[in-house]
ZAPAGU-681934 format. One record per residue (C-alpha): residue in one letter; x, y, z. Coordinates in steps of 0.2 Angstrom, whole numbers, plus 2048, in hexadecimal, padded with zeros to 3 digits. Example, Ala and Ser with C-alpha at 12.3 -4.5 7.8 and 13.67 -1.06 7.14 Angstrom:
a83E7EA827;s8447FB824;
//
This chain:
mDF7D506B5;tE06D476B3;pE0ED3B6C1;sE1DD466C4;tE10D566C7;gE05D4C6D1;aE0FD4C6E1;lE0ED5F6E2;rDFDD5D6EA;hE04D5B6FB;pE10D6A6FC;eE11D68711;aE1BD5870E;mE29D62705;tE3AD5F70B;aE4AD6770A;iE4CD746F9;nE59D6D6EE;iE61D756E0;rE6AD6E6D0;lE6CD706BE;hE5FD6B6B3;rE5FD5A6A9;cE56D5469A;eE4BD4A6A3;dE44D596AC;dE3BD5F69D;sE2BD596A0;qE28D5F6B1;iE30D706AE;fE24D7169E;dE15D6C6A8;mE19D786B5;qE1BD876A9;qE0AD826A1;mE02D816B3;vE0BD946B7;yE04D9B6A5;pDF5D916A0;dDEFD9D694;hE01DA168B;pE03D9867B;lE14D9567D;yE10D8868A;rE00D82685;dE08D7A675;rE15D6E67C;sE1ED6C66B;lE20D7F66B;tE26D8067D;aE34D72679;kE39D7B66A;yE3AD8C673;wE44D83681;qE50D7C676;wE53D8B66D;rE53D9867C;yE60D8F686;fE68D8267C;sE6CD8766C;nE77D9766C;pE89D9266D;aE8EDA6671;iE83DA5682;qE84D99691;sE74D94696;fE70D8A6A6;vE5FD866AE;fE5FD836C0;vE50D796C8;aE4AD796DB;tE46D676E0;vE3BD606EF;dE35D506F4;gE48D486F4;gE4AD4E6E2;kE3AD476DA;tE30D576D8;iE36D676D0;aE2DD756DA;gE37D846D0;mE43D886C2;rE4FD966BE;pE56D986AC;lE65DA46A9;sE71DA869C;iE83DAD69E;vE84DBC68F;sE90DC968B;vE8CDDB68D;kE95DEB687;vE9ADF6694;gEA3E0468F;qEB3DFE684;rEB1DED68E;iEA7DDD68C;rEA2DD569B;kE99DC669F;aE88DC96A7;lE7BDBD6AF;wE6ADBF6A6;lE5DDB56B0;tE4DDB36A6;aE3CDAC6AC;vE3CDA36BC;iE2ED976C0;tE28D926D0;hE1BD846D3;pE0AD8B6DA;aE0AD7D6E6;yE1BD846ED;rE1DD976ED;kE21DA26FD;rE2BD94701;gE3CD9D6FE;iE3ED926ED;fE40DA36E1;sE4CDAB6EE;aE57D9A6EE;lE56D9A6DB;vE5DDAA6DB;kE6ADA86E6;hE70D9A6E0;sE72DA16CE;lE7BDB16D2;qE88DA56DC;hE89D9B6CE;aE8DDAA6C3;kE9ADB26CF;dEA2DA16CF;mEA3DA26BB;gEACDB46BC;vE9BDBD6B6;dE9BDD06BD;iE87DD66BA;aE78DCE6BA;yE67DD46B4;tE54DCF6B0;fE45DD66AB;pE37DCF6B9;nE25DCF6B6;hE19DD76C3;nE18DC86CD;sE2ADC66D2;yE2FDD86D0;pE2ADDB6E3;iE34DCE6E7;yE45DD56E0;qE3FDE66E7;kE45DDF6F9;kE54DD96F5;pE60DE96F8;qE6DDE06ED;wE62DE26DD;rE60DF56D6;tE50DF96CC;lE5AE006BC;aE49E076B2;nE37E046B1;iE37E0669F;pE27E0C699;iE20E03689;lE1DE0E67A;vE0EE0B66F;rE06E13661;pDF4E0D65C;lDF3E0564A;nDE2DFF64B;yDD4E0A654;rDC6E0164F;gDCCDF0654;lDD5DF8664;vDC3DFE66A;lDB8DED665;kDC7DE266E;sDC6DEE67C;fDB3DEB67E;rDB5DD967E;rDC2DD968E;vDB4DE4697;lDA6DD7692;gDB2DC9697;aDB4DC1685;aDC1DB3684;eDD2DBB680;nDDEDB6671;hDEFDB3677;eDF5DAA669;iE08DAC662;rE06DAF64F;qE11DA0648;tE11DA8635;mE13DB862E;pE0BDBB61C;sE18DBC60E;fE22DCD60F;aE24DCC5FC;dE16DD65F7;aE18DE2606;dE1BDF4601;lE29DFB60B;hE28E0E603;nE3BE11602;gE3DE24609;dE49E285FD;sE4DE195F0;sE5CE235E9;lE67E245FB;fE5FE12601;qE55E035FE;lE4ADFA60B;rE48DE660B;mE43DD8616;tE52DCB617;rE54DBB621;hE66DBD620;vE73DC662A;dE83DC9623;hE94DD262A;eE8CDE2626;yE81DE0636;tE91DDD641;rE99DEC639;lE8ADF663E;wE8BDF264F;dE9EDF3651;nE9AE0564B;vE8BE0B656;sE90E02664;qE9EE10665;eE91E1B66B;iE89E0F675;qE8DE0C689;vE83DFC68D;aE7BDEF681;lE7ADDE67B;pE86DDD66D;rE7ADDC65D;nE87DD2653;rE82DC7643;dE83DB764D;yE78DBD65A;lE69DC664F;kE6ADB5645;wE66DAA655;rE5BDB865D;yE4FDBC650;lE52DB0640;dE53DA064A;cE46DA3656;pE39D95655;vE29D9F65F;lE28DAF655;pE2CDB2644;yE35DC3645;eE37DCD635;lE48DD6632;iE48DE6626;eE57DEE621;aE5DDFD618;rE6CDFC60D;dE73E0A602;aE77E075EF;hE87DFF5F4;qE7FDF25FF;rE84DF960F;lE79DF761C;lE74E08623;gE68E00630;yE5BDF3635;tE4BDF163F;vE43DE0646;iE31DDF649;gE25DD164E;lE13DCF652;qE0BDC5661;nDF9DC6668;rDF9DCB67A;qDEBDCF686;gDDFDCE678;mDE8DD966C;aDF3DD865E;mE05DE0663;gE10DE6654;lE22DE565D;vE30DF0658;vE3CDE465F;dE4CDEC659;lE53DFC650;lE65DFF64C;fE6DE0C640;yE7CE1663A;sE7CE27644;nE7CE2F632;aE6EE2362B;tE5FE2D634;rE55E2E625;aE57E1C622;aE52E18634;qE45E22632;sE3EE18622;lE41E0762C;lE36E0C63B;kE28E1362F;aE29E02625;gE28DF8634;lE1AE0063A;rE11DFF629;rE15DEE628;lE0FDEA63A;kDFDDF2636;aDFDDE9626;lDFCDD8630;gDF0DDC63C;aDF8DE664A;dDEEDF0656;lDFCDF865E;aE0EDFC65B;cE1ADF9669;aE2CDFD66D;lE38E0067C;pE41E1067B;aE53E0D67A;nE5DE19683;nE62E21674;pE5EE34670;rE5DE2F65C;lE51E2065E;rE47E2966B;rE42E3865F;lE3FE2A650;lE32E2265C;aE2BE33661;rE2AE37650;qE1FE2964B;gE13E2C658;lE1AE1E665;rE14E24676;pE17E1D688;lE08E14690;pE02E1C69F;nE09E186AF;fDF8E106B5;iDF6E046A8;rDFEDF36B1;gE0ADEB6A5;gE0FDFC69D;rE20DFA6A3;vE2FDEE6A1;nE38DEC6B1;fE4BDEB6B0;iE56DE96BF;gE69DE46C2;tE75DE06CE;iE88DDE6D1;iE8FDCD6D2;nEA2DD26D2;pEA5DDA6E4;gEB5DE36DA;lEA8DEE6D1;aEA2DFE6D5;sE91E026DC;dE90E106CE;dE95E056C1;pE8FE0A6AF;fE85DFB6AD;lE79DFE6BD;nE75E116B4;fE66E0E6A7;dE6BE1E69E;nE79E14697;wE70E05690;yE6BE0267C;lE5BDF8682;tE4EDF3677;wE40DE6676;gE4ADD966F;dE56DDA67D;tE4ADD368B;dE41DC368C;nE2FDCA689;aE30DC9677;
//
């Protein structure tokens, strides 16, 4: 253990909690704390990967204002917790609002149940209010969700069921037995994906559209979003700059973007997929899917191609979050993606929100999950 974390052995000696903005010299302590809290997570076992993700997630997107607050004790010598947050643009009705997206809060194990979590959340909300932010939301895990439930200002917007479809029955059975027998679990993040060049995308109707993988997002993606967003009440804007940052520039997971274009090279829709190993299973994620309302056939082909690609890459399961869009829900259901049973821990993604601007009504459209278009890529779980 480094000298910076060695002082954490005596929490009873903790003085008053002080919260301040993160400084570059805090990174070492923060990365040590992340590794301590999530010792089996590959993102935090590999320090170089941690640093790359940290820089990309919070400091590389000029369109998103990100801040990291740290809670210090021992006269500022020791970091006992940290709270990253991002101020993002959210489409609500016909307006674009500033929203606070609270991401993974971490409290050092030696300093839990001492009010650090609550102090960081309170400080973050006040900071956002001072900056003119209207609303806040987050996706708490099963550890922090009960804490939010005790706070009346936070409202559960949804416990979103994860949709799954087995792609490798034999692999699922064998890996389930390994887990029961206590075999070591593989949590590795796949850093490279095999070449897409030889992948058979099976175009549904080559006379109407062509499917292809791309590493380039052009103005057609923004045009698609501008059109589709007219039918969406609440969502994170999916313009070309956001898509490039979120998927193509991500240093952790090598997402693959598959697009459908007509004979005139007009974009009809796209899907984003990724592969992660979680709890010993190779999980193929359908991260995003967006398409014109009159391009359902292309969207169906995109989803089928994404599932075939994930299976070819060795995915045991295909997983998706159901956006509140009837067409997309039907597409996912037709491809055999079904909700995980309620009794499976981790089978749902918790989604909560609160109003920061007191001038907004308690029944604001933001607080009604039925208004949201939300996919896995909108969370911090992928």
